[in-house]
C-alpha positions in Angstrom: -51.3 -36.4 11.5 -47.8 -37.4 10.5 -48.6 -36.0 6.9 -50.1 -32.5 8.3 -46.4 -32.5 10.7 -44.8 -32.8 7.4 -46.2 -30.4 5.5 -46.1 -27.8 8.2 -42.2 -28.7 8.4 -41.8 -28.2 4.7 -43.7 -25.1 5.0 -41.4 -23.8 7.9 -38.1 -25.2 6.0 -39.0 -23.0 3.0 -39.9 -20.4 4.7 -36.5 -20.5 6.9 -34.8 -20.7 3.2 -36.7 -17.7 1.9 -36.0 -15.7 4.8 -32.4 -17.0 5.2 -31.6 -15.8 1.0 -33.8 -12.6 1.8 -31.0 -12.0 4.8 -28.1 -12.7 2.6 -29.6 -10.6 -0.6 -29.8 -7.4 2.1 -26.6 -8.2 3.8 -25.0 -7.9 0.2 -27.4 -5.4 -1.3 -25.4 -1.8 -1.7 -26.6 1.1 0.4 -27.3 4.5 -1.0 -25.5 7.0 0.3 -27.1 10.1 1.8 -24.3 12.4 1.0 -21.2 11.6 -0.9 -18.5 11.4 0.6 -20.6 10.3 3.9 -18.6 10.3 6.9 -19.3 9.1 10.4 -17.4 8.4 13.5 -17.4 5.5 16.1 -16.6 6.3 19.4 -14.3 4.4 21.7 -16.2 1.9 23.4 -19.9 2.4 21.1 -21.6 -0.9 20.8 -22.8 -2.0 17.3 -26.1 -1.5 18.3 -25.3 2.3 19.1 -23.6 2.8 15.8 -26.4 0.8 13.4 -28.8 3.4 15.2 -26.7 6.4 14.8 -26.1 5.5 11.0 -29.8 5.1 11.0 -30.7 8.4 12.2 -28.4 10.0 9.4 -29.9 8.1 7.0 -27.8 5.4 5.7 -29.6 2.7 7.1 -33.4 1.8 6.8 -33.7 0.4 10.2 -30.5 -0.6 13.0 -32.0 -4.0 14.0 -30.8 -6.0 10.6 -26.9 -4.4 11.2 -26.3 -5.4 14.7 -27.9 -9.1 13.8 -25.7 -9.4 11.4 -23.1 -8.6 13.6 -24.2 -11.2 16.1 -24.7 -13.8 13.5 -20.8 -13.2 12.4 -19.7 -12.7 16.2 -18.1 -9.6 14.8 -20.5 -7.1 16.7 -17.6 -6.9 19.4 -14.9 -6.2 17.3 -15.4 -2.6 15.8 -13.2 -0.3 16.2 -13.4 3.6 16.7 -12.1 6.1 14.4 -13.5 8.4 11.7 -14.8 6.5 8.5 -15.4 7.6 5.1 -18.2 5.8 2.3 -17.2 7.5 -0.8 -19.6 4.7 -2.8 -22.5 2.6 -2.4 -21.5 -0.4 0.1 -23.3 -3.1 1.6 -24.0 -4.0 5.2 -21.9 -6.9 5.3 -18.9 -4.8 3.4 -19.7 -2.1 6.0 -19.7 -4.3 9.0 -16.1 -5.3 7.9 -14.7 -1.9 7.1 -15.5 -0.9 10.7 -14.3 -4.5 12.2 -10.8 -3.8 10.1 -10.3 -0.3 11.4 -10.2 1.0 7.8 -10.3 4.4 9.0 -10.3 7.6 7.4 -6.8 8.7 6.9 -5.3 12.6 6.6 -2.1 14.0 6.3 0.1 16.8 7.2 3.4 17.4 5.2 6.7 19.2 6.9 8.5 20.2 4.4 12.8 20.4 4.3 13.8 23.5 5.7 11.1 24.6 7.7 11.9 25.6 11.4 10.2 24.2 14.6 8.3 27.3 14.7 6.8 26.9 11.3 6.1 23.0 12.1 4.2 23.8 14.9 2.1 26.5 13.2 1.3 23.9 10.4 0.3 21.5 13.4 -2.1 23.9 15.4 -3.6 25.0 11.9 -4.6 21.6 10.7 -8.3 21.1 11.9 -7.8 17.4 11.8 -5.1 17.7 14.6 -6.4 17.6 18.6 -3.9 20.8 19.8 -2.7 19.8 23.0 0.6 21.3 22.7 -0.5 25.4 22.3 1.2 27.5 25.0 3.9 25.2 25.9 7.7 26.2 25.6 9.9 24.3 23.5 11.8 22.5 26.4 8.4 21.0 27.8 7.6 19.8 24.9 11.1 18.1 24.6 10.1 16.8 27.8 6.6 15.3 26.8 8.7 13.0 24.1 11.4 12.4 26.4 13.7 13.9 24.2 17.3 14.5 25.8 18.0 17.2 23.3 17.6 21.1 25.2 16.7 22.3 21.7 14.1 21.2 19.2 15.3 22.6 15.8 16.1 19.8 13.3 15.4 17.3 15.4 11.9 16.5 13.6 12.2 14.6 10.1 10.5 16.3 7.0 7.8 14.1 5.3 4.1 13.6 4.9 2.5 11.8 8.3 -1.1 10.0 7.9 -3.4 9.7 10.7 -6.7 9.4 11.8 -8.8 12.8 12.5 -8.0 13.7 16.3 -4.6 12.6 16.4 -2.9 15.0 18.9 0.0 17.3 18.0 2.4 15.6 20.6 1.5 12.1 18.7 2.5 13.5 15.3 5.5 15.3 16.6 6.7 11.7 18.7 6.7 10.1 14.8 8.4 12.9 13.3 11.1 12.7 15.9 11.8 8.8 16.1 11.8 8.8 12.1 14.6 11.5 12.7 16.3 9.2 15.1 16.4 6.7 13.0 17.4 8.2 9.6 20.3 10.1 11.3 21.5 7.3 13.1 21.5 5.5 9.9 22.9 7.5 8.1 26.2 8.2 10.4 26.6 4.3 10.2 27.2 5.1 6.4 29.6 8.2 7.0 32.5 8.9 5.2 35.8 8.6 7.4 37.9 11.5 8.8 34.8 14.1 8.9 35.2 16.9 11.4 32.0 16.0 13.8 32.1 14.9 17.0 28.4 13.5 17.1 25.4 12.5 14.9 24.6 15.8 15.9 26.6 18.0 14.8 26.1 16.2 11.6 22.7 17.5 11.7 23.3 21.0 12.1 25.8 20.1 9.1 22.9 19.2 7.4 20.3 22.0 8.3 23.1 24.4 7.1 23.4 22.4 3.6 19.8 22.2 3.4 19.2 25.9 3.4 21.8 26.8 1.4 20.8 24.9 -1.7 17.7 23.1 -3.2 19.3 21.6 -6.0 20.1 17.9 -5.0 23.2 18.0 -7.2 24.8 20.5 -5.6 24.6 19.3 -1.5 27.6 17.2 -1.3 29.5 20.0 -3.2 27.9 22.1 -0.9 29.0 20.2 2.5 32.2 19.6 1.0 32.9 23.4 1.0 32.1 23.7 4.9 33.6 20.7 5.7 36.9 21.8 4.1 36.4 25.3 5.9 36.0 23.0 9.2 39.2 21.1 8.8 41.3 24.4 8.1 40.1 25.6 10.3 38.1 28.3 8.8 35.2 30.0 9.6 31.9 28.8 8.1 30.7 32.6 7.0 27.3 31.5 5.7 24.2 33.6 5.5 21.5 31.2 6.7 23.1 30.8 9.9 23.2 34.5 10.8 19.3 34.8 9.5 18.7 32.3 11.7 20.6 34.1 14.6 18.6 37.3 14.0 15.0 35.6 14.7 12.2 37.9 14.1 14.4 40.9 13.4 14.9 39.3 10.0 12.9 41.4 7.4 13.9 39.4 4.1 17.4 41.5 3.8 20.6 40.7 5.2 23.0 43.8 5.5 26.5 44.2 6.4 25.9 45.2 9.9 24.1 41.7 10.5 27.1 40.0 9.4 29.1 41.9 11.6 26.8 41.6 14.5 27.7 38.6 17.2 24.8 36.1 18.4 25.5 32.3 18.8 24.8 31.5 15.2 26.9 34.2 13.4 29.4 31.9 11.9 30.8 35.4 10.1 32.1 36.3 14.0 32.2 32.8 15.6 34.7 29.6 15.0 32.9 26.1 13.9 29.4 25.3 14.0 26.1 27.0 15.6 25.6 25.6 18.9 21.9 23.8 17.0 20.8 23.1 13.7 18.9 25.9 11.7 15.9 24.1 10.1 14.7 20.7 9.4 17.1 19.2 7.0 16.0 16.1 4.5 17.7 13.0 4.0 19.4 14.1 1.1 21.0 17.2 3.0 22.1 14.8 5.9 23.2 12.0 3.7 25.3 15.3 1.8 26.6 16.4 5.2 27.8 12.7 5.9 29.2 12.0 2.5 30.8 15.1 1.2 31.7 15.6 -2.3 35.8 15.1 -2.3 36.7 18.9 -3.5 39.3 21.4 -3.0 36.5 24.2 -3.3 36.1 26.8 -0.3 33.8 29.0 -1.9 30.6 29.3 -3.5 28.4 32.1 -4.7 24.6 31.7 -6.6 24.7 32.4 -10.4 21.2 34.4 -10.1 20.4 32.2 -13.6 16.9 31.5 -11.6 17.9 27.9 -11.2 19.5 27.4 -7.8 22.9 26.8 -8.9 26.2 27.9 -7.6 29.5 28.4 -9.0 32.4 27.1 -6.8 36.1 28.4 -6.4 39.0 27.3 -5.0 40.6 30.7 -3.6 39.4 34.1 -2.9 40.6 35.7 -5.8 38.3 33.0 -7.9 35.8 33.8 -5.5 35.7 37.6 -6.0 35.6 37.4 -9.5 32.6 35.0 -9.6 31.0 37.5 -7.2 32.0 40.4 -9.5 30.4 38.3 -12.6 27.3 36.9 -11.2 26.1 39.3 -8.4 27.4 42.5 -9.7 27.1 42.0 -13.1 30.7 43.3 -14.0 
């Protein structure tokens, strides 16, 4: 009898080892993807059993029980995280479970380019299919209140960058990240500013940075442009910068700026009003912020585009020099 019991026990042990080995092989054997890439979503609060059934219905798994069992055996079943996942190559059940436990979700991005306006920024958010739109129809002031922002005008308050997020992230969350990034970058740059600048606050420096951003796309010229405008503020002399006039024209701007536009007064017309405009006119990048807070030491008061196609400018100290440069580079005389 003892021999029979021992034989049965041996067979059971061998069977258990075989089953265990088969299980390990299964858990480590790559799954064939129904499509490449293969996307699936784990909804918040969804159990591993429900997810496994969903993946079986989608053709990734042959049956749902093995993945659920793996989660129970590893004590990871309750640790999977919600989000959209993307598989781009064969993956084993063990790797699949770990991916969901780690929350290795699909990331997409939206890019805000230096020099764009808040209106253009909102349009980019609304047009992105991966962003959950919650702010459409709200005024700028309502959006700022949702951000708990103390400012009353949104222009220039957001930092241009590429923001990675999970599909379904709200437009408010992305704006919040951009707003906080700008506050951080601006405050850091303010701490490293040159002495004696004609700004009363970081916000005034942000206004100047937005003007510099719109005046030139050349990194090497930004400190010089800022130096010219700082010199004008110190004199005092009106800034007389076209981008502020264009911003003040709003939708009336048709791509051309005329002499009558320079003479038409708006809060942003720096030909008719002294000092800085009331708000930024665009989203400045970090280079323009640093230039505004550390402008080049220069005696120049004027500049004009060369028209060479490289975005460069000629800088002048006197009005006579400037007029000659205008005649040469703009009028071809």
